[in-house]
Each structure stands twice: as structure tokens, then as C-alpha cells.
N, C-alpha and C positions, 0 to 999 in steps of 0.2 A: 716376236710376240706382238700381235695386233690387239688394239682395244676394240671391244664390241661397240656397235653403233650406238647403243643406249648409253654407254659410258662416255662416249664422245659428246653426245647431246647433253648429258648431265653436266659434264665439265664445262662445255661451252655456255650453258645457261648460267652456271655459277659465276663464270667470268663476266658475262653480260650484266648480271645483277650487281656484282661487285663494282664494275665500272659505272653503272648507272647510279649507284649510291655515292661513289666518289664525285661524279659530275654534279649530282644534286647538292652535295655538301658544299662544293666550291662555289656553285651558283648562289646558294643561300648566303654564304659568307660575303660574296661580292655584292649581292643585293642588299644586305644589311648596311654595308658601308655606303652604297649609293643612296639608300634611303636616308641615312644620317646626313649626307651632303645635301640632299634635296630639302630636308627639313631646315637646314641652315639658310637656304636661299629664299624660303618663303617669307614674305613680309609679315611683320608683327603689327600690333595696334597702331604704332606710330608711323607705319608705312615703310620702314626700313627693315631689312633682314639682319640677321646676326652677322653675316659676312659684310654687309654694308657698314655696320657699326664698327666692326674690326678694322676695315679699311679706313674709316673716318679717324679712329683713334691713332692708327699708325701714321697717317698723314699729318694729323694735327700735332702730334708729339715728335715728329721727325727732327725738328730743330733742337729738341731738348736732349737728344742722345749724344753722349760723349764717347770717345774711343774706349774708355774704361768700362762704361756701362754696356757697350756693344760686345766687348770681350767677355764680360761677366755673363751676359745672356748666352753667348756661344758656349761657355763652360756649363751653364745650367742645362742647356738642351743637349749636351753631348751624349748622355745616356739614351736618348731617343734613337730608335733604329733609323738608319740613313734615309730610306724611302719616305719616312714620315716626318723627318726633322724640320724641313722647310715649313711645312704646314703648322707643326707644333710651335716653331719659332715665331711665326706670324701671329698666331692666336695669343701666345704668351706676351709677345711684344705689344699687341693691342691692349691687353689688360694692364700691362705695366704703364703704357702711355696714358691709359684712362686714370690710373692711380695718380700719376704725376700731374696730369692736368687738373684733376679734382683738388689736389693740394696746392695748386698754383705754384708749382716748383719752377725754378729757373733752369734746372737740368735734372735728368734722370740719374738717381743715385743707386747704390747697391741696395739700400733699404727699399726703394721703390721696386727694384727687380725682385727681391725676395718676396715682398708682399704680393706683387702682381703674379709671380709664379705660383704662390700658394692659392690665390684666388682663381687662377686660370686652369689649374690642374686638378685631377681627381685625388682623393685621399690616398690611394694606393701609391702615388708618386712621391709622397712626402718622405718616405724612408730614404730614397736616393738623395733627395734634397738635404735632409738632415745629415746623412753620412758625408756628403760633399762639403757642407758647411763646417762640420766637425773636423774633417781632414784639412780644410783650408784655415781652420781656427778663426772662423767668422762668427761674431756674436749674433745670435738670432733670438735672444731671450724675449725681446719685445713682440715676437711673432708666435710665441708658444700658444697663446689663446687661439690664434687662427689655425694653427696646426692641429689643435684638438677639437675645434668647434665644427669643422666642415665634415 
């Protein structure tokens, strides 16, 4: 049994429209992430971009990190999907370094890591942080106001 020519054309057109929609969707998603990255590179009023400040805080606080704080940061970013983990770790480490430097700390502590993580991540990530801290029996009561305020 053969398909009529109009049925073949109709099926082929539906396939083309479907794949066009799939390609447009993927290109839109990729464009969104590229635009976000582009916005991070643009200089702000002070002449430095968000990425410049992140790199500054990571480098300025590098000597404050202990093996314990590095391990704790690795545990905090473990739920982040692999392809995004390094980028998330860098931006969270920058915020933790900023917190430690602003407090004139002699080293990065777990409290700095928790506060920096809260300040660097969106509210939707707090649930995984709280469950991790509860599982590890780490007291985070001093940060409850930050968890609810953002």
C-alpha cells in the first residue's frame, strides 16, 4: 500500500515544522545563557564587570582558604549538575571570599561558607542547603534571617 502524494507532503511538512520548532527552542535556550554571560562581562559604574569582581575576591581570599573550608565548599556545590559545577563553585567561592574579607577574617570558616552560599545562590537553592546542613547536623540558626529575607 502506497501513500498518496498529498499525504507524503503533509507528513513531511509536519516533520519540518516540528524540527523547526525544536531547533528554535534550543537556540532560544542557548541564546538566553549566552546573553546572561554577556551581561556579566559588561562593566558596571566602577569600571569592573561582575566577573572581574568575582576573580578579584577569589584571588584576594585565596590565602584564607583552609583544607576544611575547601572540602566544605565542595560538599555545598555537590548537588549542582556537573557541567555547571565549576562555574557555580567559582561564583560561590567569590562571594564567600568577599564575606571573609569584609569581616577581616584570618581564615575562611564554615560560617563564612554558609553565609556566602546563601548570598550567592537564588532562594530556590536554599532547600538543598538546609537539608544538607540538617543531615550533617550543622547549626545554621544564625543564618535563618538570611534564608527568609532573600
